[in-house]
N, C-alpha and C positions, 0 to 999 in steps of 0.2 A: 357357569352362570354367576353373576354377582348377586347376592341377596341383601336385604334389608339388614340383617344380622351381621352379615360382612362388614357393611358400611359402619354400624354402630361400633362394632369392636375396632375398626380403624380410627373411628373419632376417639376413642377412649385412648388409644396409643398416642395419637396427636395431641391430645389434652396432657398426657402425662410428659411427653417430650416438649411441650411448650412451658411445662412447669406450673399448669393451672390446676387448681383443686375444684371440687364439686362446687365449693362456696363461691368461688371466683366466676364460675360459668353460671350459677344461679343468679348473682347479682348482675350479670351482663344481659342475661335473658329477662330479668325481672320476674324471676320465678323463685320459689321455695326451694332450699336446698334438698329437702327430702324428696321433693317431686322429680328434681333433676336426677337424683340417685334412682328413684323407681323408673323413671324413663329409660335411663341407660341400662339399667338391670336387666329390664324387659327385652331389650334387644330389637325393639320395634318401635317405630316412630314415623311420622309423616315427613314427606321430603322437604316441606316448607321449614320444619323445626330443624331437620339436618342442615338445610342451607343457613339458617340463623346460626347455628354452632359453627358452621364453616367461617361466618363472617367474624365471629368472635375470634377464631384462630387466624384471620386473616389469610384465608385460602379459598379457592374457588371449589365448589361441589364437583365440577367436572374434573379438577385434578385429584380429589380425594377419589372419586370413582375409578380413575386410571390408575392411581397407585394401588387400590384394591384389586383390581383386574390383573395388574402386572405381577401382582405378589402371589397370585393362585399358582398351585404346583402346575408344571408341564409334564406332558405325557411322555414316558419313556417307551411305552410300548402301546399298541392299539389291541383291542380284543379280537378274537377271531372273526366274530360277527362283522366288526367295523373293517377289518382287512377284507372280509368277504365281499362287502359293499363297494370298496374301491376297485376290486378287479372285476366285478359283475357288470360294469358299465365302461366301455372304451372311452367315451368322452369324459367321464370321470376320472377314469384312471390317467388320462392324459393331463388334465386340469389339476389332478393331485400332484403328479410328478413335477408339474410347473410351479405349483406353491411351494414345494419342498425346495425350490431353487429361488423363491421369492419373486416369481415374476409377476408383472402387472397384468390387470385384464388385458390392456391393449397389446402387451407383448404375446399374450397367448393367442388372442384372435388374429394377430397379423402373422404369426409363425405357423399356425395350425388351421385346418379346415374345421374350425369351431366358430360358430355364430355367437354373437354377444349375449344373445338370450340364453343359448345352451351353456356358455360359460358362466353367466351369473347363476343359473340353476345349479350348476356343478359347484360352485362356491358356495351356495346355500346349503347344499346337501354336506358338503365337507363341514360347514359350521356345525350341522345337527350331529355329524359323526363325533365332531370334537378335535378334528385336526386344526382348524383355524378358527378365529373368532372374527367374524365378519363385521367390518365397520362402515360408515357411510361413505358414498361414493364408490362402493365396490372396492375399497380397501380391506385389508384384513392384517390381523396378527398371528403368526403361525405359533401353535400351543404345543410344539413338541420340545422336548428336552434335548440339550446337547448330546446326551447319551441315548437318544432315541435309535433303537433298532427294530426292523421287523421281525415278526415272529419266526424263529429258526424253521419251523415246520408248518409256518401258516399259510394263507391263500397268496399272499404277495410273493414269498420266496418260492412258492409252487409255480406260480405263474411265471416267474423269472426262470426257473429251471427248465420250464416246458416251452417257453416263447423266446427267451432272450439270450440263454447261456451260450448255445452254439454261434449265435449271431454275434455276441460280444468277443468270443475267443476265436472267430473266424478272421478277426482283423490281424494286420501283420505287427502292430505295435513297435513300428519303426519310424513313426513320425516325430516331429518335434516336440519334446515333452511327454513322450509315450515310452513304455517299456513293460516288459513282461520278465519276471524273474520265477523260476521254478527251483526251489531248493528242497532237497531231501536229506534227512539226517536222523539218526538216533541220539535223543537226548535224555537227560533226567525227567521222570514224569514230574518231580517237585518243581522243575524249572519251566516247564511248559506254560503254565498260567501266566507266568511273567512276560513271555513273548507275545502272549495274546494281549496283555495290558498295553503293550508297546505299539501293537497294531491297532488298538482302540485310540491311544493319544494321536497316531498319525491320522486316523479317520476325523477325530475331533479338530485337528489342526487343518485340515482339509476343508471341513465345513466352517471353520471360522475365517479363513482366508476367502472363501467363497462369499461370506457375508461382508468382509471388509471391501471386497473388490466390486461390490454392487455400486459403488459411487464412481467407479470408472465409466466411460462411454462404452457403450454396447460393442463398438468395433475394436476395442481393446481386450475383450473377453472372449472366451472359446468354451464350449461345454466339453468337461472330461467327466469320465466315470472312473472313480477309485474302486477297485475290488480288492479286499484284503480277506484271506483266509488262512486257517490253520486247522488241521484235523489228523487225527490217527487215521492213516490210509496207506495201502498197498494197491499198487497198479494189479488190476484183476489178472492180467496175463502172467504177473510175477507170482501171485498168489496162487494161481492154478498149477504151478511148478514146484510148489513147496513140497517137501518130504513129510 
Protein backbone atom coordinates (compact mmCIF):
# COMPACT_ATOMS: atom_id res chain seq x y z
CA UNK A 1 0.00 0.00 0.00
CA UNK A 2 1.28 3.46 -0.91
CA UNK A 3 1.51 5.83 2.07
CA UNK A 4 1.82 9.60 2.25
CA UNK A 5 5.38 9.15 3.52
CA UNK A 6 6.22 7.12 0.39
CA UNK A 7 4.89 9.94 -1.80
CA UNK A 8 6.88 12.58 0.08
CA UNK A 9 10.08 10.56 -0.31
CA UNK A 10 9.36 10.28 -4.04
CA UNK A 11 8.81 14.04 -4.24
CA UNK A 12 12.21 14.66 -2.66
CA UNK A 13 13.80 12.34 -5.21
CA UNK A 14 12.03 14.13 -8.07
CA UNK A 15 13.19 17.51 -6.76
CA UNK A 16 16.77 16.30 -6.64
CA UNK A 17 16.53 14.79 -10.13
CA UNK A 18 15.15 18.08 -11.46
CA UNK A 19 18.01 20.02 -9.87
CA UNK A 20 15.65 22.12 -7.72
CA UNK A 21 16.62 23.30 -4.23
CA UNK A 22 14.29 23.89 -1.28
CA UNK A 23 14.72 27.60 -1.99
CA UNK A 24 13.51 27.11 -5.58
CA UNK A 25 10.48 25.15 -4.37
CA UNK A 26 9.69 27.69 -1.66
CA UNK A 27 9.74 30.52 -4.21
CA UNK A 28 7.47 28.60 -6.60
CA UNK A 29 4.98 27.82 -3.80
CA UNK A 30 5.14 31.27 -2.22
CA UNK A 31 6.33 29.82 1.07
CA UNK A 32 9.27 30.36 3.38
CA UNK A 33 12.19 28.01 2.76
CA UNK A 34 12.14 26.93 6.40
CA UNK A 35 8.46 25.96 6.07
CA UNK A 36 9.19 23.87 2.98
CA UNK A 37 12.03 22.07 4.80
CA UNK A 38 9.79 21.30 7.81
CA UNK A 39 6.99 20.12 5.55
CA UNK A 40 9.20 17.70 3.63
CA UNK A 41 11.06 16.54 6.74
CA UNK A 42 7.78 15.72 8.49
CA UNK A 43 6.86 13.29 5.71
CA UNK A 44 3.19 14.23 5.84
CA UNK A 45 1.23 16.86 3.93
CA UNK A 46 -2.21 17.29 2.34
CA UNK A 47 -2.77 15.99 -1.16
CA UNK A 48 -3.42 19.52 -2.38
CA UNK A 49 0.13 20.50 -1.36
CA UNK A 50 1.58 17.42 -3.07
CA UNK A 51 -0.34 18.32 -6.20
CA UNK A 52 1.09 21.84 -6.09
CA UNK A 53 4.65 20.46 -5.82
CA UNK A 54 3.92 18.13 -8.75
CA UNK A 55 2.89 21.14 -10.84
CA UNK A 56 6.21 22.80 -10.01
CA UNK A 57 7.91 19.61 -11.21
CA UNK A 58 5.69 19.64 -14.34
CA UNK A 59 4.29 16.19 -13.61
CA UNK A 60 0.87 14.78 -12.74
CA UNK A 61 0.17 13.53 -9.23
CA UNK A 62 -1.18 10.33 -10.79
CA UNK A 63 2.21 9.74 -12.43
CA UNK A 64 3.95 10.22 -9.08
CA UNK A 65 1.63 7.76 -7.37
CA UNK A 66 2.12 5.21 -10.14
CA UNK A 67 5.92 5.50 -9.96
CA UNK A 68 5.84 4.98 -6.20
CA UNK A 69 3.57 1.98 -6.52
CA UNK A 70 5.65 0.35 -9.25
CA UNK A 71 8.85 0.91 -7.26
CA UNK A 72 7.56 -1.02 -4.26
CA UNK A 73 9.27 -4.39 -3.71
CA UNK A 74 7.58 -7.42 -5.25
CA UNK A 75 6.88 -10.63 -3.39
CA UNK A 76 9.31 -13.50 -3.94
CA UNK A 77 7.26 -15.81 -1.71
CA UNK A 78 3.94 -15.79 0.13
CA UNK A 79 3.50 -16.61 3.79
CA UNK A 80 2.09 -19.96 4.87
CA UNK A 81 -1.18 -18.24 5.81
CA UNK A 82 -1.44 -16.54 2.41
CA UNK A 83 -0.91 -19.80 0.55
CA UNK A 84 -3.42 -21.53 2.82
CA UNK A 85 -6.02 -18.92 1.94
CA UNK A 86 -5.43 -19.53 -1.78
CA UNK A 87 -5.99 -23.30 -1.65
CA UNK A 88 -8.85 -23.14 0.86
CA UNK A 89 -11.37 -21.93 -1.74
CA UNK A 90 -11.65 -23.54 -5.17
CA UNK A 91 -12.87 -20.40 -6.93
CA UNK A 92 -10.08 -18.36 -5.35
CA UNK A 93 -7.57 -20.98 -6.46
CA UNK A 94 -8.86 -20.89 -10.05
CA UNK A 95 -8.71 -17.09 -10.17
CA UNK A 96 -5.25 -17.09 -8.55
CA UNK A 97 -3.92 -19.45 -11.21
CA UNK A 98 -5.46 -17.24 -13.90
CA UNK A 99 -3.94 -14.01 -12.58
CA UNK A 100 -0.52 -15.66 -12.53
CA UNK A 101 -1.05 -15.96 -16.29
CA UNK A 102 -2.25 -12.32 -16.47
CA UNK A 103 -5.77 -13.25 -17.56
CA UNK A 104 -8.44 -10.56 -17.70
CA UNK A 105 -11.71 -10.81 -15.81
CA UNK A 106 -13.47 -11.52 -19.09
CA UNK A 107 -11.12 -14.40 -19.92
CA UNK A 108 -11.65 -15.96 -16.50
CA UNK A 109 -15.45 -15.84 -16.58
CA UNK A 110 -15.68 -17.00 -20.20
CA UNK A 111 -13.35 -19.96 -19.65
CA UNK A 112 -14.51 -21.27 -16.26
CA UNK A 113 -17.80 -21.67 -14.39
CA UNK A 114 -17.12 -18.57 -12.33
CA UNK A 115 -19.59 -15.69 -12.28
CA UNK A 116 -18.44 -12.13 -12.64
CA UNK A 117 -19.39 -11.41 -9.01
CA UNK A 118 -17.40 -14.45 -7.81
CA UNK A 119 -14.38 -13.47 -9.88
CA UNK A 120 -14.45 -9.86 -8.64
CA UNK A 121 -14.72 -11.06 -5.03
CA UNK A 122 -11.74 -13.37 -5.62
CA UNK A 123 -9.71 -10.53 -7.13
CA UNK A 124 -10.50 -8.40 -4.08
CA UNK A 125 -9.33 -11.22 -1.79
CA UNK A 126 -6.11 -11.67 -3.80
CA UNK A 127 -5.56 -7.93 -3.37
CA UNK A 128 -5.94 -8.30 0.41
CA UNK A 129 -3.59 -11.28 0.42
CA UNK A 130 -1.02 -9.24 -1.49
CA UNK A 131 -0.77 -11.20 -4.73
CA UNK A 132 -2.22 -8.39 -6.86
CA UNK A 133 -2.92 -4.67 -6.61
CA UNK A 134 -6.49 -4.18 -7.78
CA UNK A 135 -7.14 -1.23 -10.07
CA UNK A 136 -10.27 0.46 -11.50
CA UNK A 137 -12.47 -1.49 -13.92
CA UNK A 138 -11.31 -4.77 -12.31
CA UNK A 139 -7.84 -4.53 -13.77
CA UNK A 140 -4.88 -5.43 -11.62
CA UNK A 141 -1.11 -5.43 -11.29
CA UNK A 142 0.64 -8.64 -10.30
CA UNK A 143 2.81 -8.04 -7.21
CA UNK A 144 5.01 -11.13 -7.55
CA UNK A 145 8.71 -10.95 -8.39
CA UNK A 146 10.25 -12.76 -11.36
CA UNK A 147 11.94 -15.04 -8.82
CA UNK A 148 8.61 -15.90 -7.15
CA UNK A 149 8.18 -19.49 -6.08
CA UNK A 150 5.67 -21.33 -3.94
CA UNK A 151 6.91 -22.47 -0.54
CA UNK A 152 8.61 -25.88 -1.03
CA UNK A 153 6.59 -27.47 1.79
CA UNK A 154 3.75 -24.97 1.83
CA UNK A 155 0.02 -25.43 1.24
CA UNK A 156 0.14 -24.83 -2.54
CA UNK A 157 2.88 -27.39 -3.24
CA UNK A 158 1.15 -29.85 -0.90
CA UNK A 159 -2.09 -29.31 -2.83
CA UNK A 160 -0.19 -29.89 -6.08
CA UNK A 161 1.32 -33.14 -4.78
CA UNK A 162 -2.05 -34.43 -3.60
CA UNK A 163 -4.29 -33.33 -6.45
CA UNK A 164 -2.28 -32.51 -9.57
CA UNK A 165 0.99 -34.44 -9.66
CA UNK A 166 -0.39 -37.75 -10.93
CA UNK A 167 -2.69 -35.94 -13.36
CA UNK A 168 0.26 -33.98 -14.77
CA UNK A 169 2.53 -37.00 -15.22
CA UNK A 170 -0.36 -39.07 -16.59
CA UNK A 171 0.07 -37.31 -19.94
CA UNK A 172 2.09 -38.74 -22.80
CA UNK A 173 4.35 -35.68 -23.24
CA UNK A 174 4.43 -36.53 -26.95
CA UNK A 175 2.50 -33.60 -28.41
CA UNK A 176 3.92 -30.63 -30.28
CA UNK A 177 6.13 -28.59 -27.98
CA UNK A 178 5.99 -31.24 -25.24
CA UNK A 179 8.71 -33.35 -23.71
CA UNK A 180 9.67 -35.26 -20.60
CA UNK A 181 13.30 -35.87 -19.71
CA UNK A 182 14.38 -38.08 -16.83
CA UNK A 183 18.12 -37.93 -16.22
CA UNK A 184 19.95 -39.57 -13.33
CA UNK A 185 23.58 -39.28 -12.46
CA UNK A 186 26.14 -38.75 -9.73
CA UNK A 187 27.80 -35.33 -9.83
CA UNK A 188 29.88 -33.17 -7.54
CA UNK A 189 27.95 -31.72 -4.60
CA UNK A 190 29.70 -28.41 -5.31
CA UNK A 191 28.29 -28.29 -8.86
CA UNK A 192 24.71 -29.27 -8.02
CA UNK A 193 23.64 -25.70 -7.07
CA UNK A 194 24.84 -24.46 -10.47
CA UNK A 195 22.41 -26.80 -12.24
CA UNK A 196 19.58 -25.56 -10.04
CA UNK A 197 20.47 -21.98 -11.04
CA UNK A 198 20.22 -23.00 -14.69
CA UNK A 199 16.79 -24.47 -14.05
CA UNK A 200 15.74 -21.20 -12.41
CA UNK A 201 16.92 -19.26 -15.47
CA UNK A 202 14.88 -21.51 -17.75
CA UNK A 203 11.83 -20.91 -15.55
CA UNK A 204 12.40 -17.14 -15.73
CA UNK A 205 12.79 -17.31 -19.53
CA UNK A 206 9.49 -19.19 -19.73
CA UNK A 207 7.77 -16.58 -17.52
CA UNK A 208 9.20 -13.71 -19.59
CA UNK A 209 8.03 -15.30 -22.81
CA UNK A 210 4.59 -15.71 -21.33
CA UNK A 211 4.42 -11.97 -20.63
CA UNK A 212 5.79 -11.05 -24.05
CA UNK A 213 3.27 -13.25 -25.86
CA UNK A 214 0.24 -11.67 -24.17
CA UNK A 215 0.10 -9.23 -27.09
CA UNK A 216 -0.60 -12.12 -29.49
CA UNK A 217 -4.17 -13.13 -30.36
CA UNK A 218 -5.52 -15.81 -28.04
CA UNK A 219 -5.85 -18.17 -31.02
CA UNK A 220 -2.05 -18.15 -31.38
CA UNK A 221 -1.36 -19.04 -27.73
CA UNK A 222 -1.68 -22.30 -25.82
CA UNK A 223 -1.41 -23.06 -22.11
CA UNK A 224 1.73 -24.98 -21.19
CA UNK A 225 3.00 -26.01 -17.78
CA UNK A 226 6.75 -26.19 -17.25
CA UNK A 227 7.86 -28.37 -14.36
CA UNK A 228 11.54 -28.27 -13.41
CA UNK A 229 13.03 -30.20 -10.53
CA UNK A 230 16.28 -31.50 -9.12
CA UNK A 231 16.83 -33.33 -5.83
CA UNK A 232 18.93 -35.97 -4.16
CA UNK A 233 16.80 -39.03 -4.71
CA UNK A 234 16.88 -42.76 -5.27
CA UNK A 235 13.91 -44.79 -6.44
CA UNK A 236 12.47 -46.59 -3.41
CA UNK A 237 12.62 -49.97 -5.17
CA UNK A 238 16.36 -49.52 -5.66
CA UNK A 239 16.95 -48.16 -2.18
CA UNK A 240 15.26 -51.25 -0.74
CA UNK A 241 17.84 -53.46 -2.51
CA UNK A 242 20.89 -51.66 -1.18
CA UNK A 243 23.29 -53.72 0.94
